[in-house]
N, C-alpha and C positions, 0 to 999 in steps of 0.2 A: 262339392263340385262334381258335375256330371262329366264322365269321360265320353267324348264323342269326337268324330273327325269331321271337320268342316266340309260341307257338301261341295263347295266350289273347288276346294283343293282335291277332293276325291275325284272329281270329274277331270281335272288336269292330269292327275297321276294314273288314271284308269285308261290310258292309251298304250297300246302295245305297238312298238315300232319294230318291224322285221327288217333287219339288214342282212342281205344275202351273204353267204360266206364267199371267200375268194374262189373256192372250188366252183361256185355257181357263176362267177364273174371273171373267168380266165381271160376273156377278151378285153377286159378293162385294166389288166395288170400293167400293160405298157403305159397307160395314162397315169396310173397310180405312181409308178416308178418315175415318170416324168415330173410329177408334182413333188416327189421326194427330192429329186435332183435339183429342184429350185429352192430347197430349204437349206439354210446355212448349217443346220445341225447334221445334215447328211453330206452336203457338198460344200465345204467351206470355200468361200470366195468364187464359187462356180467353176472350180478347176476341171471337174469332170464334164466333158462336153458330149460324150456319146456312150451308149450302151450297145455293145455288139450283139449281133443276131443270135449267136450261140449262147451268150449269157441270158438274153431275153427268153429264148426257147427253154433253157434249163430252169429258169425261174417259173415259167408257165407250167412246166411239167411236175412241179412239186405238189404233193398232196397237202393241202392246207387245212384238212379236216380238224386236226387237233389244236394247232397253234393259231391258225387263221392270220389276222393282220400282224400280230406281234412277230410271228415267224418271218414274214416278209420284211418287216421293219428291221429285225435283227440281222437278217441275211444281207440286206442292202447296206446297213451300217458297217458290217465287217468287210464287205466287198469294197466299199469306199475307202476304208482305212488301208486295205491292201493296195489299191490304186495309188493312194497318196504316198505310201511308203516306196512304191516303185517309181514315183514321179511321172506317171502317165496322166493323160487327160481322157481316157476311155476305159470302160469296164469290159472285161472279156470273160469267157467261160471259166478259165482257171480261177478267177476271183470268186466266182460262185461255187465252183467245185471245191475250192480250198477253204470255204467258210464253214 
């Protein structure tokens, strides 16, 4: 049996997709957070209706070089849990700073 890699598969896998880091896409973070807030995993039953300006600014000022998307994801998860424990429907700076 000859060891070879199928040419058609090689062409499919020989594509490099560059996804810019969050540091390069700071202006898109509000849209990403909006998408997260629509997901049941982050915002059960859609109870959180608003992200405060101070919280959004703090999130945008974070350096995402090392953690990138997972850093943002974990931050939003923890902040949403804090909001739920307080019984509020909005996320504020203290939810981000306390995470």
